[in-house]
C-alpha positions, 0 to 999 in steps of 0.5 A: 443476539442469541436464540430464545427458543430451542434452535433447529438442528441446523441452527444447533450446527450454526451456532457451534461453528459460530462459537468457535469464530466469535470475532468473524462473520460466518459465511454458512453454506446452504445450497447455492447460497452463503447464509449469515444469521443473527447478529452477523446477519444484521450487521452484514446486510449493512455492510454489504447492503443486502436485504435482511430477511427472517428465518422461521417467520411464524416463530415468536423470535424469527432469526435474522438472516441474509445471504450472498450467492456462492458465485459471487461470495469473493466479492463480499468477502473482499468488502468485509475484509477491506473494511478490517473484519474476518470472514469464516468460510463454512462449507459443505463437506458431503453431498447433500443427496447422499447425506444421512441426517445433517450435511457435515459442514466445517470452516475450510478458511479464515480469511482476515485482512493480513491473509487475503490471497485474491487481490483485485488487478488494481493492487496487482503491485500491492504487497499484502503483509501480515506482521507479527510480534513477540517480546521477550523478558527484557522487552526486546521485540521480535518482529516478522512479516509475511506476504501469503500470496507471494510467500516472502517472510522476513524477520528482525529484531527492534529495540523501541516502539518507534522502530516498530511504528516505522516498520508497521507504517513502512509495511502498511500492514492491516493486521498484526499477530500477537501473544501474551508477551506483548505489553499493554503499552505497545498494544495501545500504540498498535491500536491507534494506528487502526491495525487489527490485532489478532492473538496466537498464543501457542504454536505446534512443532511442524516440519514446515515450521523447522524448514522456514526458520532454519537459517535464523539463529535468535531464539527471539526471531524463531519464536515470532516467525513460528507464532506467525506460521501458526497463525497462518496454518490455523486461519488457512487450513492447508499447506504453506509449501510456498512460504520461503525461508524466513530472512533475517533482515536488519533495518540499519543495513538500509538508508534509514527513512522513518514514517515522517521522512517517507510521508514528508517526501512523498515516496510512495503515497501522495499526502493530500490525495493519498494516491500514487500520483504525484509521488516518486514511486509514480515517476519511477514505475516503468515496470512491466510486471506486477512482480517488479512493481512490487519490488520497486517499492521495497526498494524505495522503502530501503535504499542501499548503503554498500557502494558495490551493491549500488553501482552493480545496479547502475551498471545494468542500468547504464548498459540497458540504456546503451543498448535501446533496441535490446532493451525494447525486445527485453520489455516485450518479453517481460510484458508476456510475463505474468505475476509468478510469485502469486501463481506459485502461492495459488498452486500451493494453496490448491486454488490455481485453475486451468487458466492460472497454469496456462499463464505460468506456461506462457510466462515460462515460455518467454524466459529463454529469449530473456535469457539470450538477450542478456547473454548477447549484453553480458559482455563484461559479466554484469549479468551473470548473477541474473542469468544464474537465476533465470531458470526456465523450469522447462519441466513444468512448461512441458507438463502444462503444454502436454496436459492442459488445453490452451483455452481452459474454463475458469471452473476445474470441475466442469471438464474441458481441462485436459488435452486429448492424448495426455491420458488414454482413459480419458480420451475413451470417455470423450470418445464415447461422449462424442459418438453418443452425441453424433448418434443423437444428431443422427437419430434426430434426422432419422426421426424427422424423416420418418414421422415428417415432422421437420421441427422435431428435435432431440433435447436434455435437461438434468431433471428428465435427461434426454427427450424428442420434443414435438410442437403442439401443432405437429403432435398428431403427426406422431405414430401411435405407440412410436414414443412413450409420452414424457412431459406435456408443455404449453407448446410442446409434447416431449417423448422417450424411447428405450433405445434413447434412454439406453444411450442417454445412460452410456452418455451421461456415464462417459461424461461423469466419469470424464469430468471426475477424471479430468479433475483428477488428472488436473489436480495431479498436474498441479501437485507436480508443479507444486514440487517446483515452487521453489525454483519458480519463486527464484525465477520471479525474483530475478525477473522482478529485479530485471524489471526494476532495472529496465524501468530505471533505464527508461525513466532515466533516458526519458527524463535526461537523468545523469548517473551519480558518482558515488564517494567513500572518502569525504562528505562533499556534495555537488549536484549540478543543475539539479531538479525535482523529478515530480515537480518537473513532470508536473510543470514541464521541463521548460518551467522548472528552474534547476539549481546547483547544491554544492557543500565542500567536506568542511561545509555542513549547514546551508542556511536557506532564506527568501520569500514563501512560495519561492521554492525553498522546500522543493529545493530541499526535498529535491536533495532528499529524492536525489539521494534516494534515487541514487541509492536505489541504483537509479540516475539522478535528475541533474546534469552532474552529481557527485555525492557521499552515501548517506546512512539516514534522512531526517526531515521536518517539513510541513506542519500537521497535528498528530491527531492519533497521539493527540500531539499539537503541530509544534509538539510534533515538529519538536519531536521530529526535530529531536529524532534528528539530533538524537539519532543523526550521525556526520554521514546522515542528511538532515532537512529543517523547514522553518523550525520554530514557527509554531511558537512565539516569535522569540521562543522560535528563533531561540530554538532555531538558533540553538538547533543550528548550533547543536547540529554545527557543533555536535552532529556535523551532518549535512543540513538544509535548514530554511528559515523566515527568521532573517536574524539568523543569517549573522550565524555565518559570522560565528559558525565556520561550517554554515553558509547562507544562501537564499532564493532570488526575488526581485520587485518590479512595479510594486509586484513580486516576481520569484526567480526560483534560483539559489544564490549565495548570501542571505535574503535582503528582506522578507516578502510576506506581504507580497505573498499575501497580495498573490494570495489575493488578500484586500488592498485595504488589508495589504496597506494597513500591514505595510503601515505596521511593517514599516512602524515595526521595522523602524522601532526595531531599529530603535531598540537596536540603537539603544541596547541598554533598554530592557526586554519589557520596554523593547517589547513595548517599543515594538508593538506601540503605535504612532497615533499620528500615522495612523491612517484613514485605512486603520480607522476603517479597519479598527473595530475597537478603540482600546484607549477608551475601553476600561476593564474590570478585575475578571476582564483583565484576568480573562484577557491575561489568560488569553494572552498567556495561553500557548495554544501551539502546545495544546492538541486541537481538542484542547484548544476548542475546549479552552476557547469554549470556556473563554466564551462561557466566561464571556457570556456570564459576564455579559448576562451579569451586566 
């Protein structure tokens, strides 16, 4: 919506600035409000639930407008950014009272989803990553990410689109910076992930960029980091002193967990609610600091592969478990440590206030005691690395103690920030202010005595300054010519005296100078602290690591986890009385049935059978979670555990359409299975739950068997394969590295009782009808299902005894019904009598189309269209009749 008449000078200024930020909401400062105009106002009023008004009401084309108070602007910015929009903050750059003509304005910051700094308290343990992508001529991708609030900066090279999607989903980024090198196919994939795409095609050479990339050797990585830093410079319009050196990382240097595995195992996010509750993070997070909470998430996303690194963490966890009182004292100290990473970011950004500095001082004051506690526990040197990084940064703590008052205001421009004795000039101004106010108090008392007016008082406002106020009822008592009348109110008269105005000038002059000097001194203190940001960040990382490890000790002790023994020789796996930590927490320890998992060196596949709801999926997931917990350095849910170090975990658990790519459940299942078959090694862990159920029975069974044989003969990875195809249990006769196990269940008085205990050998039968009964299905339906099941089982035996029967006759034999055995129940359930219905050629054609269409290979939308087509054909047929 553009103006149709010549705009005013102010609107010309607005439109010129808006032209520079066409993809952002422009918050244009006018006095005490930020205003939006035209399309921004219309859309902003809807998103922010603001009243839409108009500027120039008398004009034929009034301008839509809405606004928000300046003191509450952050809340409105957060709402828009959280919805995926950008906000350009346009400030007045000069005092309107002193400006000649239009007040100069300019955008001081562009806030975007990936650069939001002011996180709410609920997000304290969340990182907000801005990512960047650049491709070389061969299509190889340079990928970088940064958290502007903490200064973290990392970069790598990726070879495939799948690898890129895994990184983007793992980081849960809301925004990615690209340039013209990125091809359209990749951009289309990113758009489907609902990530905001921002463009930065060029960069300037800056000293801070050179600092950030100094440790990188890859030109591709250097390019993508510089594009990312240039975007941050352009949007934030300030120094980025807190950004750390870019660290190269290799995704392959950690236990690989693709997006499917993280979703299926619910490491960080509950797949049903999207919340933390019910996840592995929920169980393991006993951190006391926001820094520790963020680091724990990073560790869960990237478990270790090196035995020495894992055992170093285990050693600290064991030490803290063995020293209960010292650990408690350590927790008390960590509880008083604020978010040093984000405090460092605020200081570098120039947005830290007095209270932020007090939080920094408080945090630093607890570091010496933390060092002392660790030194007492450091009998075998396991804390040497941490102690070397636990720098108390005494100079900063001392500076804040000397300069900043204990309880400063939120605003840094309203005075009362700097401690008495820090600056002589400021002390003089403050003394003048104090003496002036005492003089005013003395004057008030004197005037009451001289006039006999006991309710006389001396007041102040910004318009008239200081004044003497007398109530209307006492106005007649004021001696003539004693005061000069200044203002008449409904209930009072206000006066001034030359002496009062003289003192006012002294007091207000001192106050103004004091405020200005306090702000200047505060900024100077903040700048001095800024020089020590790298030390503060190093300290923050050490405290975060210590916090995560003490959390592991607490959780391991509370849940009776054990230290796993990690082996690098052979691939044997033995877990005694293992359990699923999340399910156990929900159900209670007494209700959960623990299980052993044992696989020797030459045993690669456990084929798991048993009824639905019996715990097969839980059994599989608990192994994966145990592996992840072991490889992040935590203890594990078992009474004893000995395991190899795995390089990758692949999962195919649960069923869901991939609506983003338009793929059916079965297609997703096959893709996830193929990912494992192509990339797994003998050091990997594969979990396949009910592979093949998304297609016809014979297709599914054939695929399941072929997959099992392929893993057995070519991949050799440790594999748990659960199936409802009992026919596959004979594979243990021909595959020497496969073993059958099943979940125990017994029938008692026609009722099914799950034992939830894994037992050797295959299950004796399926219990599908029993499970349907537990679900509450009608008795008549269950009786009918039982009749059909018995017939299918009998017919199947006949086919087995007559192997010469061809496939068509076998299929006919299985589904053909014995007329004599149709019960009264069958008659009640039967809606049609097929033997009495004669179909014409069009009806046969339609029926054949329905029978031969593989719905599981279609997308949900395609299925709906197909059903609609069949309905239309039936409707037309009916009308013709």
